[in-house]
N, C-alpha and C positions, 0 to 999 in steps of 0.2 A: 670601285664604283658599281652602283646598283644597275641590273640590267633591265630593260623595258623591252617586251615585243609589242609594236603598234600595226594594227592593221586596217587600213583603210584603202577603197580602190580608187578614190581621189589622189592624185598627185599633189595638187596645190594643199590638202588638208595635211598631206604628210610632211609638206616642205614647211606648214606653219608649226605642226609638233616638233619639228625639228630645231626649229628657231626657239620655241616656249622652252623646251625641255633638254636640247641637246647639252647644254652646258653643264647639267646636274646628272646627267642618267647617261648611259651607254644604250643607245636606242638599236634595234633592229627593226628595219621596216618592211612590211610585207603588202602587197597590193590586192591579195586574196587569201581567204582562210584556208585553203587547200594545204598549202605547206603546215597547217597547224593539226589539220584532220589525219595528217600522215605522218605526225611526229618527225617532221624535218626540220627541227631547230633544236638549236643549243637551250637549254632551259633558263627561262628568265626568273628576275624576282618578283615582276608583275606583267599581266598582259592588259593592254588596253586595245579595246575593239570596237570597231564602228560596227551599229546593228545592221545597217544594210549595205553587205559586201555584194558585188557581182558574183554568181557561182553561188556558193554556201552563203547562207544565212549566218549573220553574228551570234545570234542567239543559239543556232547548232553549233557551232565552234564553242560556246561558253560550254553548252551540255556535256560537249565532247570532253573539253579540257577537265570538266569536274568530275567526269566517270572514269578518268584514266589514274591509276595509283599514282604514277609520277609527276601528274602536273594537278591533282584535285587539291592540294594545300596552296597552290599559288593565287593569290588575289587577281581575278579577273574584275574590270571596270570596263562597262559598256558605254559608248559614246553614241547617242541617238538624236535626230531631230523628230523622232516619230512621237507623236501623242502617245501617253498612257505606257511608254515604254519600262517604266519603272517597275510595275506589275510584271510584265512577262520576263523582264530581265532577271529580276528575282527568283520567279520561278524555275528559270533556267540555270541557276545557280551563280549569277553574278554576284560579287560583294559588293559593289557599287554602281551607281549610274550617274553619267552628268549629261545634259540636255545642251543639244546645239541651240543658238550660238554657245561656244565656250568662253566663260569667264577664266581667264588665265589664272588670277589669283585663286579662284575655287579648284581648278584643275591640280596645282600644284600642291594645296592643301590635302587634296584628297589622296592624292599619290604619296605623299609625305606619312600621311596617317596609316596606309597600308604596310609602309614599307618599313615604318618604326619598329 
């Protein structure tokens, strides 16, 4: 089963993502980006990062992951409610962006495309 690391500081969003994706993927949830910035995790097949995290910003986490030899090849999808996030996310190295509110079918297709 493919592994996804999902990072969002909102516990309700983490629960929703668990309901949406938990039957299809092995999910590891984080409430902040700090563990990802210290390499304190098992390598996933995909990162799903909220743009606005408490503490370190999701775009900074993305930049860090894309600068590291062991994680630069792993797809990163940024989730955000922020307008104009697409340009900033792509500049940070994200492979894709999905805007809130999240459409379940769109999220599943996007993940499947990056994991195929």
